N, C-alpha and C positions, 0 to 999 in steps of 0.2 A: 491493611489499607494499601498494599502495593499495587492493586489494580487501579485505584483512584488516588489522585492527589487531593481532590476536594470532593466531598459528597454533599448532596442537597436533599432536604426533606421535600417530598412532593405529594400532591393530592390530585384527584381527578382520574379520568379514565382514558386520557390521551396516550399515544404511544410513548414508551420510555426511551429517551435518547441520551446516550453518553457522548461527551464532547472531548476530543483530544486537547490536552492543555497547551496547545499553541493557538487555539481559537478564542478570541476575546469574547467574554461575557460581561455585560454592563455590571459594574460594581465588584467584580472579582479580579484578583491578580492573575495574570497569565505567567506561568513559570517556565514554559518550554522544557520542563523536566530538569531545570538547572537551579542550584542554590544561588549561583551568582546572579542569574536573572531575577530570581525571586527576591533577593535582598534589595535590589535596586528598582523594582517595579512598583507601580502604583495601580490601584484598581482601574480597570478599563472604563472609559467614559461611555462606551456604547457597545452593543453586540457587533460581532463580525457580520458582514452581509449574508454569509451562508446560513445564519440562524433564522433569518426572517421567515422562511417557509415553515419551519418547525414551530416558531412562536405563533404564527397565524393559525396553524392547525391545532393548537392547544396541546402540543407535545409536552411531556414532563421531562425536563432535563434533570437527570439523576446524579450527574457529577461530571467532573473533568478528569479524564483518564491519564494515567502515567505513560511514559514514553522513554525511548532512549534519548539521552540528553541532547537538547537542541535539534531533535528530530534528525540526527545526523547519520546513524548507523543502523544496520539491519538485524542486530542481535537482540534488542529489546531489553537489555539489562540497564539497571540504574542504581548507582551506589548511594544516591541522595534520598530517594523516595522508596527504595526497595525494588526488587525485580518482580514483575507480575508472574504468577505461577501458572505454567502451562497446564491446562486442564486435562490434556491427554496423558501427560507424564511429567511430574514436577522436576525430574532430572533433565528435561529438555529445555532448550531456549524457547521463549515465547515468540521470538521473532520481532523485528522492529522495522521502523521505529514505533509504529502504532501498537505497541505490545498491550497496553492496558485496554485499548479499544477491542482487540480481538478476544482477550480474556473476559471482558465484561459481557460480550454477547454470548460467548461459549458457555459461561456460567449462568446465563439467563438473568443477569443483573440489568440488562437493557435489551430492548427489541432491535434497536439500531444504534450503531456507534459511528460518529464521524471521525475519520482518520485523514492523514495526509499521505501522499505518495509522490516522492521526488525521484526515488531510484528503486521503488518496490515496497515502500513502507506501509501500504495497505495489503498488498498481495502476499508479501513474505510472512507477516504474522497470521494472516488468514490461513496460509498453508501450514504453518507450524502448529496452529491451534485447532485445525479441523473445521474452520468456518468458511463463509463466503465473503468475498470482498470485490469491490469495483474501483479501479483507477479510472477516473473520468478523463475525457478529452481535455487537453491543456487549454485553459481559458474558458471552459464551459461554465464552471462554478466560480463565482467571484472569490478572490483572495483578499479582499479588503478586510482588515482586522485580523489577519492570520499572520503569525510569526513567520517571516520568510527564511528559506534556506538557500534555494537557487531558483529565482523567479522564472527563468526560462523552462524549468522542469516541474515546479511545484503544482500540485493539484489537490483538491479535496474530494473525498469519496466515501461511500458508506461501507460498513461491515455489518454482517448479520449472520444468524445461524443458517439461513437458507436463502434461496434466490428470491422468494417472495419478500423477505426482509430487505433485500437490496432494492427491489422495486419500491417498497415503502420508503426506504431511505432516499431514493431519487425523487420520489413525489414530495418529500419534505424539503429537499434541497432545491427542487425545481417544480413548483406546483404546476399540475397539468401533464406531467410526464406520464407516458403510457408505453408499454412494450409494443414492439412492431408485430404486424401480421402481414405475411407469413414470416417465420424465422428464417435463418440463413439456409440457402439451398445447397451451397457448395463450400466446403471447408478445406483449407489447405493444411495438411499435416506436416509440421516441422519436426524432423528427427534430431535428437540431441545425443551426445555421448554420456548422458547421465546414467543413474542407477537403472539397470534393466528392469527391475521390479516396478519402478515408477513409470517407465515408458510403457510397459505391458499394461499397467492399470489404466493409463490414458487410452490405449488402444481398445481395451475391453469396454470402457465406458462409451466410446464412440460407436463401437459395434452394437452395443445394447440399444443405443439411441437410434440406430438405423439411418444415420446421416450420410450424405454423399461426401466422402472424404477422398482427397487426391493429394499426392505428394507435392510439396513445395520446398524450394531451396531459398533460404534467406540467411545470409551470413551475419549472425548476431554480433560477431566480433567486429564487424564494420561499424556497428553503432557504438562500440565501447569508447572509441576516441572522441566522437562528438559529445557523448555523455560526460566523460571525464573532464573535457575542456570546460563545458558549461558548469558542471557541478563544482569543480575545484575553484574555478575563477570566481563564480558568484558566491559560493560559500565563504571563501576567504574574504571577499570584499565586505560581506555582511557581519562576519563573526570574528575577524582577526583582532578587533579591539578588545574583546573579552579575553582572548588568549594573551595579548600584550599586557593587559592589566592584571589578570588573575590566572596565570598558567597553573598555579598549584591548587586552584579551587575548581578546576574542571576535572572531570573524570579522566584517568590516564589515556583511555582510547580516544577521547575527544582531543586531548592535547596532542597526541601523536598524529591524528588526522590533520589537525590544523598546522602542525609543524611540517607536514609533507606537502601541503597545498601549493606553496610557492613554486615548486618544481613543475607544476602542471598548468600554471596560469598562462593564458593567452589574452590578447586584447578582445574587447567586446565584439568588434566587427568579425574577427576570426571565429569566435564562438557562434555567431549567427550564421556565418558561411557554412561551417561544419554541420550545424543542425539542419540548415536548409537542404544541403546535399543528401543527408541521410533521410530526411523526411520525404524527399522526392523518390528515393529508392524504395522506401516502404510503401508509399502511395501506389507505385507501379505494381506491386504484388496484388493489391486489391482490384486491379483490372482483371485479374485471373480468377480470384476467389472472393467470396463474401466475407469470410473470417479466416483467421489462422488459429491453429491449436497446437499446444506443446505443454509439457509440464511446467508448473509454476517454479518449482525448485528442482535441481538436478539430483537431489538426495532427500532422504527423510530428515526431519529436524535433528540437528546435532545436539549433543549433550552440553550442558553448561560447563562441565569440567573439561570440555574439549576446546574452549576458547583460547586459553594460553595467553602469554604476555603480549605476543604480537598476533593479533587476529586478522592480519591482512589477507592471508590466503582464504580464510573462512569467509570473510566479507566478499571477496571476489567470487567465491563459489555460490554464495547465497543470492547474489545479484545477477548471476550470469544469464539467466533467462528473462529478466524483467527490466533492467535499467535501459536497455536499448529502446524499449517502447516508450519510456519517458522521453528519451531524446527525440523519438519520432512524434511525440505529442498525442499519440492515439490512445483510445480507451482499451482496457483489458480487465478481465475478471479472473478471480481464483475461486475454485470450488472443490470440495473434497470428493475423491473417488476411491473406492475400496481397493486394497491390495490383497491378493490371495494369501491366505495363511499369515496375516499380519493384523495386529490390533491397531496399528497406526494407518491412517489413510494417506494416499498420495494427494496431490493437488493438481487439477487440470486448469490450464490457463487458456482462455479464449481472447483473441485480439481482433479488434475491428478497425475500420477506417475512421478518420476524424468524424466525430459526431455520431458514431455508430452504436451508442449505448442501448438504444431501443432494440436493435436486432441482437446485440450481444446477450441481453438478459432474456429475450424470448428463446434463444437457442440454449442458453445455460439452463433454463427451466426444463427443456426437453431432456437434456442430459441428466439432470438431477432426478427427474421422474423415472428415467430408465434404470439408473444405477440402484434405485431403491428396490427394484424387483430382481436384482441380480442375486 
């Protein structure tokens, strides 16, 4: 049961949807992957707003998926409900925080899973488990009825085995959604100092797709400060009461993260100033290109036994290519691309301007089709 915290019996022929257990479902307790939250929670009075489209379409909700406690970290481990098993290799982390969502679609237990992405929590598990994921534009999908982590960064988005599944997921989240025609014409390639095998896999996928690719410089480290300010300030405000009351009943890595947060806190006006400046910087890049492309992760998924007592360096590495785009508020995909002479795929990340999901998915589909013929 490590993939799901709650399973449901379903009937009918609608698409199967798995829901991360930070999303309210009427009559069901929302645990946020935490025993402390579970003990004090009561069944939700109503569905979260993001479930309305799935309900109207007759989707079958098959269960509420496991996650890294409080949706806080990118590892995907959970000492209370078990760690979802990475379908590519059980020795590897599943990625988080939407670990159960990625594993559910990878194992064909759901056609679509809803995850959340505050600092990479849809894209990182997608990359670790070899599936596709979409971080949506901040504010595009309602967060009413969703357990908050950092509201200036929080988003809801779909995970699926392929890009068609992501399109279905968006159609359920936003009825009437359709991919754009034509797809992106000009893509900016961001170089990173990550694993050369991963960088090469992204280049081969772009070449196979025949896209117009040009070099682009964007210093992701400039987005790290705004991200950390927003994340730590808002996470602390929302979750420190759990830490104050139950420090011994939270997973050790969560307790460490909360204990660190006060050193990074700034006032709300400063958070919004930092985010606004970074968002303007990223927006200017899209005056030059339609989309950006870079690896989702700078490395292949790490092993569970590599986490160690202090996972700070690993957390920083896993989020290095993704969290800055949460700070920018823009949409981004993750999709598997093959690595030569490797059983594990790399993950390619496409990033678009605000509201650019339609073009992102149209372009992701072209890349997906091209790599299947490699």
